[in-house]
N, C-alpha and C positions, 0 to 999 in steps of 0.2 A: 452654353454661354459663348460667345465670340470673344475672344479677348481684345481690348481695344488698343490702340497703339498711341504711346503718348507722342504728344505734339513735340516737334523737332524746336531746341532752342536757338534762339538769334545770336550767333557768335559775334562779340560786339569789335575783337581784336582789330580786324582790317578793315574799320568802319573811317571814313575821311570823317572832317568836323561836318561836313552838309549833310553826310549819312546819318552820324550821328544825332545830328537835330532832327532829322525825319523819322528816325527811330523814338525819340522821347516824345515827339509830337504825336505819334500813331499811338503811344499807351497813355496818353491825355495829360502829359506832362511839358515843363515850359522848355523852352530850346537852351537856356542857359545851361540846362543838366548836362549837355554835350560838353561842353568844357569841364567840367567837373570829372565825367566820367575818361575822357582822354586824358586828363592829369593823374588819373589812379591807375590807370593801366600802363600809361608810356613813363610818366616820370617817377612813378611809384614801384611799378611792376606789379601792381597790386592784381589778383584775380578772385579774389573775395569779397562778395558784395556785401559781407555782414561786417567787414573791417573798413567800408566807406562809410565815417562817421560824420560826413556834413551833410549826407543822405539822411530823410527822413525813415524812419523805421519800416514804416509803410511801403516805400519805394523799395527800400533793399528786401522786402519779403515779394513785392511784386515781381523785382528782376531776377529773382531766382526761380519765378515760377515761368517767365518768357525768355530770358538771356543766359548766357555763359560768355566767359571769357577763356578761351581755349587756345593756346599754342601748340606748337608740334612738339611731340615727346623727344627728350634726350636720350638718344641709344647711344652715345660713345662721347665722351669728352675727354680732348689730350692735349699735352702741353709739349711744343717742342724744346729742344736745346737751346734753339735763339729765342724763345718767350713766345712763339707764334703759338695760337691756341686754335683747335679744330673741334667744330660739334657736328657730330653724324646726327641727323634730325630723323624723326619717321612722321610722314604727312598722313593725311585721311586714308589713303587707299591703301597702306603699309609700305609705301615705297619709301628710300632713303634719299636726302639730300645733304649736302655739305654746306657748312659757312666756315669762315676762316678770320680769325682776329689778329692782326699785325703789328704789333708796338713797333715804333721809332721815336726818334728824338729823345732818348732816355725815356720813354714812355710818357711823353707828352702828346704825342698822336698815336691814337689807337684804331688803325683803320680795319673796318669789317667789309670782308668780302662776302656779296650776298649772290645765293642764286635765284633762279628767275623760272626754273623750268624742271621736270625730272628726267634726266637726260638733255640731250640737246637736239632741238630739230635740223641744226644744221650738221653738218660731216667734215669739218676742216682735219685733213689729213696730220698735222703734226698733234692733235689735241687728244688725250687720251677719256676726256668726259665724252666727245662726241662717238666714240666707239662704243660707247654703252649704249646706243641708241636712243629713242625717245620715245617716252609714254604719254606725258599731259603736260599742261601750264599748270604753273601754282596759281593759289588763290591769291589775293590779297592779304588774308588773315596769314596765309602760310610763308608771305615774302617777308611781311613785316615782323611775323613772329619769329624770325631768326634775329633780327636785331633785338626784339623783346625777351630773346633766352640768352643771348649774350650779354645784355645790358643786366637782367636780375643776376645772370652767373658772375659778373664784375663787381657791381656796386648800382645803385638808385642814381637814376639823372639828375635828382636834386642837388648831386654834389656837382655845382656848377665849376668849381675851380678844378676838378679832376675826372671831367666826364669819363665815365667806362668805356664810350664808344665816341670819338672825334670827328669822323670820316665814314662813308659808307661808298662802295664802289659794286655798282652793278656788276659785278666781273666774275660772278660763279658759274655752277652748272646752268646753260640754256642761253638762248639769244634774246635779252631782253625786250626787244622791239617787236618780236613775234609774240610775245604775251601785253601786247599794250594796255588792255583793258585793266589788267591787275597792276601791274609794274606803276602805273602813274598813279593810281590812289594810294599805294605804299610809299611813293616817294613824296607826295604831298604829306604825309604822314610824318616822315623824318624830317621835313621842313618845318611842320606846324610849331608853335613856340609851344602849345600845349602838347605836344608829342616828342618828338625829340629834339626839335631846336636847332636843327643842323643849317647852316649858311647854306645856298645854292651853290656855292664854290667847293664846297664838301662834300657834296652828295654828287658822283658822277656816273654816267651810264655808258658802259661800254657796249658798241655795237660793231658788227661784222659789215654793215651796210645796208642795212633795209630801207631804202632810200622814201619811198613814200611814207613810211611810218616815222622816220626821222624828220621830215617836213614838218607832220603832224604834230609831232613832239612840239617844235620850236614854237606852234601856237598857242601850247598850252603851260609849258616849263621851261625854264632855261637853266636847268642843272649844268653842271659841268660835262662836256662832251670827249669820250675817249674812242677811238675807231682803230678796230684789228686791223691793221694793212697787210703787214708782214712780207708784203713785194709790193715792186713797183712798176712792173710791167703784166698786163695783161694774162699774157701766156703762162705765167708763172703763178700768177695770183690764181688763176683759175685751177689750177693743180691744188694749189695749199688751202683754197677758200673758195670752195663751189660756186656759194652765192655770187662770186664775181660774173659769171656766165650771164646772170639776171641784170645785175647792177654793177657795172664795169668802173672802173677807178676813175675815169674823168667823171661820170654820172655821181659817184660818190664826192668827190673832192668838192662839185658844184654842190652838193647838199650841204656840203659842210659851211662854204662861203655863204648858204642862204640861214642857216641855223645860226652861225655868229652875228649875222644882220639883224637878226631878232631881238640877240641880247641886249640888255639896256646898259651895258659896261663893256670894257677892254676884256676880250676873254682870247683865251688860244685854245685849240683843238691838241689833246694829247694823242700824238699818233704811235699805236703798239705794234712793235717789229720784233716779231720771234726771230732770232737768229740761229740759223741751222748749217750744220757743217757742210761745205759745198753745195748747199743749194741758194743760199741768199745772202750772202757772208762776202764776197768779193768787191772790190772797190768799183767796177761797174755797175752792182746793185747799189752802192752809195751816191754814186754819181746820176742814176736814174733816180731813186726816191728824192734827192734833192731837186732834180728838175720837176718831178710831179706835184712836190710841196712849195715850189717856188713863190707863189702869192697868197699861200695859206697861212694864217698867224698860227703857229703850232711850236709845241716842243716833242720830242721823240723817246720814246722809252724802249732801250732795247732789253729784249728779254732773252738771255741764254736758254736753246731749248731744254725741256726738262725731260729726258728721257723716260718712257715705258716700255714695256715688254713688246718685242714685235711691231715696234714703230715704222723702223725702215729709215728713222733718222737718226743723226748722232748731235752731241753737244760740241759746238765750236770750241778751242782753247781760249782760255781767258786771253791770251795775249792777242788771237783774230779779233774778239769782240771788241778791245780796245783799240785794235787799229780799226777798226770800223766805226767805231765812235771818233777816234781822229780824223777819219776821212771827211766824216758829216762834220766836225768843228771846221775843218779848212774850208768845207763849202758854205760856210756862215749859220750852220745850224746849232741849236741848243740839244743834244743826246745825252740822256741819261745812261748808265746801265743799272738795271733793275736786280738788287741781289736778291740770288734763290733764297727764302726763306720757307720753314717748314717743311724741308723735302724728306725728313727724318721720319714725318708721320704722312707723308703723301700729301701734303697742302699746299705745294708750290704749284705755280701759277701751270695750267694745262693737265694736274694731274687729279684734279677732284672728279671723283666718281661716286656713286649712288647706289642706290638697288633698284632697278629700272625694269619694269615688266616690257619689255622694247615691242611696240605696236609697230614698229616701221622692219623689224626682222633684220635693221642693219647691225648689231651686236652677232647674230647667228652667221652672219654672212662673213663678218670679220674674223670669229672665231675658225671658221671652215676655211679662209685663205690662209690662216697661221698653219692649220695642220695640213693644206696641200705643200705649202712652202718646206714644211719639216718633212713629208715625204720625200 
């Protein structure tokens, strides 16, 4: 006799409201069941159909036959001395990704940094994540699953006065706009009142500048936007952010203007600028940055470079970062210095790495270059 393979269960975790409604219609149920299921999954953090007491027993039985609620597996959970928490999560193919929860304002704000890819499809020279290479895009379930895991660990969302996750930033491993078709549904769940109920101002997508997809995003969502700029002239940005060779600074800034024009309120772009010793931290660089951003409503986040082995870059002194900040102030810009958080558990900006079966061979080339330099 030939063994029969059990039908694959449908994972409900990453479904948007519209997808959930379609699923329930497909099994002969009413659309309103979708709202009930979203609440059980994302507000209650429930993955057991038997515990969903407002569903009939027959429906619960049917769901166990055709569906599941399956998030990433927690491989590691650690806490930093500053309160930052990091999860290493195993996804479908055995790869690892990381997500980080950063508390602020005496715990009133808890910002979750979420990954969108296994590794990163880009190769920014100052980022250790990029040196791991790239394997694949995360699914919508694997993206929202990071929020689900963090919230279940901290506490249910029904405690609205003390939300376990108050903000989400798509700033973890990967370039979100290179995984558009999975990132957008996940963000819709973050915004859905029966999902995580976050304000569009509290969900931020960070991009290195995939201009066509940024234009497309503006037609679907108006979440907050952060741009990883890091340099204000094309020659230097080509070196730091190779994507700039395809979409240069002027093209990217024009796309930011178009995105803001589609938002239905007054909004600013957050400009992310990693400050690297003797690379982009001089007064001339501040003046170039001010000129590039002259007409763009924005604020600037200065991020002191977080070192990793063999990067070839160094962290500037605190005094130098403060001088750079002052130059920007004098030029009329709001510039904040982002505190380095979670660096003792490798959870700081630019330090996130996972287990990546690098199909680009980028990581192998990086290791080879290190060995050559050592010789």
